[in-house]
N, C-alpha and C positions, 0 to 999 in steps of 0.2 A: 612321304604321305603321312598325314596326321590321322592317327587312329582315334577312336571314340574317347578313350581315357585321356589322351593328351589334350584333346579339344576341351574336355571337361575341366582339366587342370588349368588350361589357359583361361577359361571363363572365370574360374575361381580367382585366378591371379588378377584378371581385369577388375573383378568386383572388389578385391582387397585393395587394389590401387585406388579405385574411385573413393572408397571409404577413407583411405589414408589421406588422399588429396582434400576431401571435404573437411576432415578433422584439422588438417594443416591450415586451411583457410580460416576455420573458426578460431584456431589458436592465434593466427596472425591478427585477426580483428580484436581479440582480447588484449594482445600486446599493445595495439594502437590505442585502445580504450584506456589501458593502464597508463600509457605515456601521457595521454591527455589529462587524466585525473591527477597525476603527479605534477604536471605543469600547472594545472589549476590551483593546487595547494601551494605551489611556489609563486603563484601570481604571474606566470609567464604564458605567452601565446606561442605555440609551436609553429614552425614553418613547414612547408611541404617536404623539404629535404630532411628535416629532423624526424618526420614520420615514416620515412622510407625504412623498411625492415632489411637488416643485413642478416639473412638466414644462413646458418651453417650448412656445409655440404651434407647432402643426404647420406645417411648411414648405408653401408653396403648391405644389400638384402641377400641372404643365403637361401637359395631355392633348392630344397631337397626333393628331387623327383624320383619316382619309383623306378627300380631296375626292371628290365623285361622279365616277365615271369613272376614278379613280386605281386601276389594277388591282393595283399592288404597294404600296399604302399600308400603314402598320403602326401599331399603337397603341404609343405610346412614353410611359413614365412616368419623369419625372426631376424632381428638386427644382430650382426656379428660383433662380439665384444672386442674392445680395443686391446692392445698389448698389455698384459698384466692385469686386466680388469676381470673382476668376477661378475656374475649375474647380479644386477641390482635387486635390492630387496624392496618389496612393495610396502609402502607405509600403511600402518593400521589405523583404525578409527578408535580413538580413546574416548572416554566419557566426557560429556560437556560439563564444565564447571557450573555450579549452581550457587553463586554467592548470595543471591537474594532469598533463598529458601530458608525458613527457620529449621534449626537442627535439633534433634534430640537423640539420646542414646538409649538403647534397649539391650539389657543383658540377657543372653540366652544361656541357661544352665542345663546340666544333665537332668533328665526327668527323674522324679523321685523313684528310688528303688533300682536305678540303673547306674549309680555312682560306683561301679565296679570295673576294674581293669579287665578287658577281654582276654589278656594273656596270662597274668599272674593271679587273676581273680581276687586281688586285694582291693580294699576300699580306696577310692580316688579322693584326693583332697585338692582344693583350689590352689593353683600355682601363683600365689600372691594376687596381684591385680593384672596379670598377663592375660591378654585376650587376642583372638584372631578376628580382625575387623573387615567388614564389607559393607558398602553403602547400598541402600535401597530407597527408591523414591516411591512414595505412596500417596494416596489421596485421603484427605479428611473432609467428609461431606459436611455441608452447612446444616445447621439445625435452627429451629425456631423455639423460642422460650417465652412463656407468658410471665413477665416480670411484674410483681405487685409493688408499686411505688408507695411506700408507707411514709407519709409526711408527719413528722413528729409535731405534737401540740405542746405549747408552753403556757404557763400561767405566771402571774406576778402578783404584786400587792394590790393592783387595781381591782376593784370589784367587777365581776362579770366580764372580765377581759381574758380572751384566749388567743395566743399567737401561734400560727401554723407555719411550718417551714415552707418556703416558696416552691412551687411546682417547677420542674425542669421545662425549659422553653422547647416548644414543638413547632414544626412547620405548620401543622394544622392545630390551632389552639383547641384544647379539650379533646383532641383525637385520641384514638386507642393505639395507634401505631407509631413507633419511634421514628426519629429522624434517620437513623441508620437503615431502617426498613424502607423508607421512601427513596433514599439514595440508591439502595440496592436494586429496587424496581427500575429506576431510571437508567442505571448503568447496564442492567440486563437488556433493557429494550433498545436504548440508543447507542450503546457501545458494542453490544454483542448481538444485536438484532433478534432478540428473543421476544416474540409476540406476548401480549399480556395473557391471552388464554393459555398459552403453553406454560407461562410462569405459574398460573393457577394450578395446572396439572402437576407441575413439579413440586409446588408447595404442598399439595394434597398428599404426595408420596412421603413427605416429611411430617405429616400430621397436622398441617395448618389448613383449616377450612376457611376459604376466602373466595370472593368473586372478583371478576375483572373490573366491575364498577368501583370496587374499593381501591383497586390499583390505579384506576383513572383519577380518583380523588387525590391520591398521593402525588401523582404527576402534576395535577392542577395546583396543588399546594406549592410544589417546587417552582412551578411557572411564575407565580406571583413573587416568589422570593428572588428568582433569577432575572426578572424583567429589567431591573436597573443595570445589571451586568450586560444584558443583550443590547440595551440602548447605548451604553458606553462603547461596546465593541463596534457598533455601526458608526458612531462618531469618530472612533479611532481610524477606521478604514477610510472614511471620507476626508479626514484631516491630515493623515500621515502617510498613506500609501501612494507612491507615484504611479503604480499600475494596479488595477483591480479587474477582476473577472465578474461579469454580470450575466445572469440568465433567468429565464422565466418559463414556467410550464403549468398547464392546467392541473387543477387539484379539486377533487370532489370532497366536499365537506358535509358531514352528516350533522344536521341540526334537528334533534328529536327524530321524527320519522321522515323528515324531508331531506332530500339531497340538494345541496347548493354548490354551484360551480364557483370556485375561487381560483386564484392564480398564485402559485408559490414562486416568489422572487428570491434569488440568492445573490449576495454580494460577498466576494471572498478575495483573499490574497494568501500567500504561503503562511501568514501568521494568524489569520482569523477568518471565520466563516459565519455569515449572518443570514438566516432565513426569515422571510416575512410573508404572511398570507395577505393578499390584497384582493380587492373586488374585481380587478381587470388587469389587462396588460396594455393599457392605453398610454399615450404620450403623457397625459396628465399624471398618471401614477409614476411613470419613469422620472418625470420632473420632480415629483414629491420625494422619491427615494434618492435620486442622484443630484438634485438641484445644486447643492453647495460644492460639489466635487470639482476639483481642478487637477487633471492628470489624464492618464491613458486608460480608456475603458476597452477591455477585450471582450467581444461579444460575437454573436452570430450575425447573419445578414438581415435581421429584423429591421423594418423601416423605421420604427420608433427611435432606435439608437442613431440612425443616420440623421433624422430630423433634429434630434437633440444636439448632436455634434455640430450641425450646421448653425443652429440657433445660438449655441454657446461657444463658438469657435474663438471669439475674442476673449473669453473668460479662461482659456487654457484647457478646455475640455476637448480631448482628442479621441478618435475612435480607431481601434485596431481590430480587424475582423479575425475570427478564429480559423486556423488552417484545417481543423478537424472536419468542418462542414464542407470545405472544398474537397478534401480527400474522400469524404463519403459520397459526394456527387460523382466523382470519377470512378470510385469503386463500383457504384451501381451501373456504370456504363461499360465495364470491361467486356461483358458478353455481347454488347450491342456494337461497340466501336473499339477495335484493338488499339487505337491511338491513346486510349485512356491509360494504358499500361505505362507509357512514357511519363505522363503526369504523376502517376503513383510512384514511379521510380524516383523522380526528382523531389517530390514531397517527402518520400521516405528518407532521402538524404538529409532533409531539414530536421526530421525527427531524430536521426542519429546524431547530428551535431548538437541538438538541444539536450540530448541525454548527458552530454559532457558538461553542460552549463547548469545542471539542476541536481540537487537543490543548493542554493547559496544563502548565507546569512545576509543581513542588510548592510554590511560594512561597505563603505564608499569605495575602497580599493578593490574589493571583490566585484562590486557592481561595474567598475571601470573595466576590469578584466573580462567580465561577461560581455560588455559592449564591444571590446576588441575582438573577442572570439566570434561573435556574430558578424562583425564587419568583415573579418577575414574569411570566414567559412560560409556563413549563411547568405550573405549578400550576392556572391557570384551564383549560387544555386537559384536564388529568386530571379536574378537577371536572366539566367538561362531558361527558366520556366516561363517568364514573360515573353522572351523572344520566341520560344517554341509555340506559345499560345497564339501569338499574333500571326504566325505562319500557317495556322490550321484553317481549313475551310469548313463549310458546313452551315446548315441553317441555324440562325440565331434562336429560333423558337424550338429547336430540338433539345432534348435533355443534354446532349453533349455540348451543344452551343451554349446552353445556360451555364453548364459547368465552366466553360471557358470564360464566359462573361464574369 
């Protein structure tokens, strides 16, 4: 007969086993992922047999159960060490190397009046250049400085002629703020997502009195300077990239006191991202942006892309719809139709395979390896998903039917 304590120990054992099993499955998946990454770097595609894990025999588990009458006995789970083996040491966490940080040395000396030995009470003298060193990482806060640019004036033998040293070039000619200041504002806003008003507050803490409109002027100055770069990036995407991603979304634009609806279009690849504000998301605008492109366009199910692909099929324009939108439709249906879980499982497998193929440089051999990987792993999953979809019933006008379509 099992008493209460034994039952409790068994429950703890079951819980420990489940945790161990879950951890083992996670480790097994990590091993598979590492095998795929190594094969990717070597330019190989692994077969199913090569991915089978040969796991070692499980270590014997020593279960120390309490003796009868032992009031503070405890169930202990631990692997039994092999012959002649000591208990393994746990690795520690050392400091991260910081090769990119500037370094400086700071000498710490005994305070004045305390250069006395605490034992013999005689005066202490420095031991040559011997020191005991320890590293410390600190922060040096930014500061703002008002620099007076004094341009020297020159005279010569010409009557009434004075030559002045040239002024440094600025993003905003005649402006009061340096180029470094404008660049700092842009990096804080677009790289670190710090709004302009919050930048104004931070600048005030450092003694600089400025308004957000001044910061907007700095960004506008940079815009005119960078516009040629933006145009060249778009030309590069349309002329050189075999696959691009395209999307569009509504965007409210403030013009004075009025709100005007615009559309933010984005064209991107792993090497470049270009944003463009347009008046609408019409087919005419899509043609204006993507007109000269010949390649594969990855987009959502928006009808404009389908029409453009149909009209430009002979020009080499091909459309590949995004899996994320299909996944989202089935995810929304999980509570309404349990069949959606099977679609999510199969699409999830595609994502797992894709993780092994990303990111890759543009080298032709790597691209060929990527193609083989998808042909070997992704294609069977897509075929299975298509076959499953065709076997499902349901009203076409239902949300589940639309997801299948």
